[in-house]
Every structure is written in C-alpha cells, then in structure tokens.
C-alpha positions in Angstrom: 0.4 -0.3 0.3 1.0 3.2 -0.5 1.8 6.3 1.5 -1.4 8.5 -0.3 -3.1 5.3 0.4 -2.3 5.2 3.9 -3.1 8.1 4.4 -6.8 8.7 2.8 -7.7 5.8 5.1 -6.1 7.0 8.4 -8.6 6.8 11.1 -9.8 9.8 13.0 -8.5 10.3 16.1 -11.2 10.3 19.4 -10.3 13.7 20.2 -11.1 15.0 16.5 -13.9 12.9 16.1 -15.2 14.0 19.6 -15.3 17.3 18.1 -16.8 16.3 15.1 -20.0 14.8 16.7 -20.4 18.3 19.1 -20.3 20.5 15.9 -22.9 18.6 14.4 -25.0 18.5 17.3 -24.6 22.3 17.4 -25.3 22.3 14.1 -28.4 20.3 14.1 -29.6 22.9 17.0 -28.7 25.6 14.9 -30.7 24.6 11.7 -32.4 21.5 12.5 -32.3 18.0 10.8 -33.8 18.8 7.4 -31.5 21.8 6.8 -28.4 19.8 8.6 -25.8 18.8 5.4 -23.1 17.1 4.7 -21.7 20.1 2.8 -22.7 22.3 5.9 -21.2 19.6 8.4 -18.1 19.9 6.1 -17.7 23.7 6.3 -18.6 23.7 10.2 -15.9 21.2 10.8 -13.2 22.0 8.4 -13.6 18.3 7.2 -13.8 16.8 3.7 -17.2 15.4 3.1 -15.6 12.2 1.5 -14.1 11.6 4.8 -17.3 12.0 6.4 -19.0 9.4 3.9 -16.3 7.1 4.7 -16.5 7.2 8.2 -20.5 7.5 8.9 -22.0 6.5 5.4 -24.9 9.0 6.1 -26.1 11.8 7.5 -29.0 10.1 10.0 -25.6 7.6 10.4 -23.7 10.9 11.8 -26.3 12.3 13.8 -27.4 9.0 15.5 -23.8 8.2 16.6 -23.1 11.8 17.6 -25.9 11.5 19.9 -24.9 8.4 21.0 -21.7 9.7 21.7 -22.8 12.6 23.7 -25.1 10.7 26.0 -23.9 10.8 29.4 -25.8 7.9 31.2 -25.0 4.3 30.0 -27.5 2.0 31.7 -25.3 -0.8 30.9 -22.8 0.4 33.2 -25.1 0.6 36.1 -25.5 -3.0 38.5 -26.1 -1.4 42.6 -27.4 -4.4 43.2 -31.4 -3.3 43.9 -33.6 -1.6 41.0 -34.1 1.0 43.3 -30.3 1.9 43.5 -30.0 1.7 39.7 -32.8 4.0 39.1 -31.4 6.0 41.8 -28.0 5.6 40.0 -28.9 6.5 36.8 -30.8 9.7 37.7 -28.0 10.6 40.1 -25.4 10.2 36.0 -28.2 12.5 34.6 -26.9 16.1 33.7 -29.5 19.0 33.6 -27.9 21.0 31.5 -27.1 18.4 29.1 -30.9 16.8 29.6 -32.4 20.0 28.8 -30.0 20.2 25.4 -31.3 16.6 24.3 -34.4 17.7 24.9 -34.2 20.4 22.3 -32.7 17.9 20.3 -35.3 15.5 20.4 -37.8 18.0 19.5 -36.4 18.9 16.4 -35.7 14.9 15.5 -39.0 13.9 16.0 -40.7 15.2 13.0 -37.9 14.2 10.8 -37.6 10.6 12.6 -41.8 9.7 11.1 -40.6 11.1 7.7 -37.2 9.6 7.0 -37.1 5.7 7.8 -33.0 5.8 7.4 -33.0 7.9 10.3 -35.9 6.3 12.4 -33.3 2.6 11.8 -30.2 4.4 12.9 -31.3 6.3 16.1 -33.0 2.7 16.6 -29.6 0.4 15.8 -26.8 3.1 17.8 -29.5 4.9 20.6 -32.6 3.1 21.4 -32.1 -0.8 21.1 -28.9 -0.1 23.4 -30.9 1.8 26.2 -33.8 -0.6 25.9 -31.2 -3.9 26.4 -29.7 -1.8 29.3 -33.0 -1.0 30.6 -34.5 -4.6 30.4 -31.1 -5.7 31.9 -32.1 -3.9 34.8 -35.3 -5.0 34.9 -33.8 -8.5 34.3 -32.0 -8.5 37.6 -34.7 -7.0 39.3 -37.3 -10.0 38.8 -34.1 -12.7 39.3 -33.5 -10.5 43.2 -37.3 -11.2 43.8 -37.5 -7.4 43.9 -40.0 -7.3 41.2 -42.7 -10.2 40.3 -42.5 -11.9 36.8 -45.5 -11.6 35.7 -45.9 -7.8 36.9 -47.9 -6.8 33.7 -45.8 -3.1 34.5 -42.3 -4.0 33.6 -43.1 -4.1 29.7 -44.1 -0.4 30.0 -40.9 0.8 31.9 -39.5 2.4 29.0 -42.8 3.9 28.0 -43.1 5.3 31.3 -39.5 6.8 31.5 -40.2 8.0 27.6 -43.1 9.8 28.8 -41.6 11.9 31.7 -39.0 13.4 29.2 -41.8 14.4 26.7 -44.7 15.3 29.5 -42.9 17.7 31.5 -42.0 19.7 29.1 -45.5 19.4 27.2 -47.7 20.1 30.5 -45.2 22.4 32.5 -43.2 23.8 29.7 -40.2 23.0 32.0 -37.3 20.8 31.2 -36.8 17.5 33.1 -34.3 17.6 35.8 -33.0 15.5 38.1 -35.2 16.6 40.6 -38.2 15.9 39.0 -36.5 11.9 37.4 -35.9 11.1 40.7 -39.2 11.8 42.4 -40.9 10.8 39.4 -39.1 7.1 39.9 -40.0 7.0 43.3 -43.5 8.2 42.9 -44.6 6.5 39.9 -42.0 3.7 38.3 -41.2 1.9 41.5 -44.5 1.8 43.0 -46.0 0.5 40.1 -43.7 -2.2 39.6 -44.3 -3.5 43.8 -41.2 -1.8 44.8 
C-alpha cells in the first residue's frame, strides 16, 4: 500500500471524532435536521465530505452516532444490586444541562424521524436499542432478585413511563426534565407500579 492510500484511509482520532460530533449537534440545534447537510457539516468541521461519508456513510448515521457519543449515562454500566439503587444511580449520573440540550435536540428530530426511515433506523440501532437492552437488563436482574414479580404487567411499560416523563413535563409544565423531577418520578410512579 502506498503512503497516499494509507493517508486517505487514516482513522480519525477520538479527540477529533468528539469535536466532529459536538459540531454536528451544534449544527443540528442551529438549523434542524432537514436543513443540516453534509456540506454544512464539512464546512463547520473543516473536514472533507468524502471523509464524512467514508467514516459515517450517511447523514442519519452521523447524527445517530453523534447523539450516542453525547449520551452521558449508559444503563449497561449500572448495577448497584437493587432496582431502586440502579434507577437512583441512573438519575444521579444525569446532567440537568445536558438533559435540557438533549430534549431540544429530540424535539427537533421527532418530525424528521417520521419522514425519514433511514434516520429512524439509525436512531433505533445506535441510540434506542442499547438503552432498551440496558433497561431490560436492570429489570431482569430485579426479577431475578425477587424485587419485582416476573408476571408484573408494568414491566413491559417501564420504557414508556420513562420516555413519557421526558415528553410530558415539557409539554404540560413547559419546563425541562431535571434530576430532581426524575428522582421524584421514579419514586412516585415507576417503583410503586412495579411493587418496589
């Protein structure tokens, strides 16, 4: 392989990748999904379009990976030994400012997701499925420990309850979700419905 070919295929450093992701999310906040173009990303990040396509393949994939990279809490890393502890740890690891920024981004993406199957699939694969898997693992461990009855019908709706908390607070109270609200919501709604 020639030096030129090796240079063209060089990998982006983790630091540069983080810079690119932050720039993509800033651009997404500024202009929205539909107006965000790979040309605009290339200009903002001082990166060639060819590099963007080679590394990420498409705009939906780039956005989904940027959102995944920006996610502060991974449920897969949480195992305190109790469901209450796991959910409290999830809330404690959250960042109020980040949640407010994420909520604004997600509002902007809701419409685009309905009109763009490729974006919907990229978000499902890179953002939603890993979190569903992590949440299901937390719940499975709670069942195995005997904290939650295996036949509790609410088990399959926990993700809906948690997602609903994010959407409803903004819609009903015109206030972003924060750690205090989430902690209260988990204690008042999620744990009691699960019998914990």
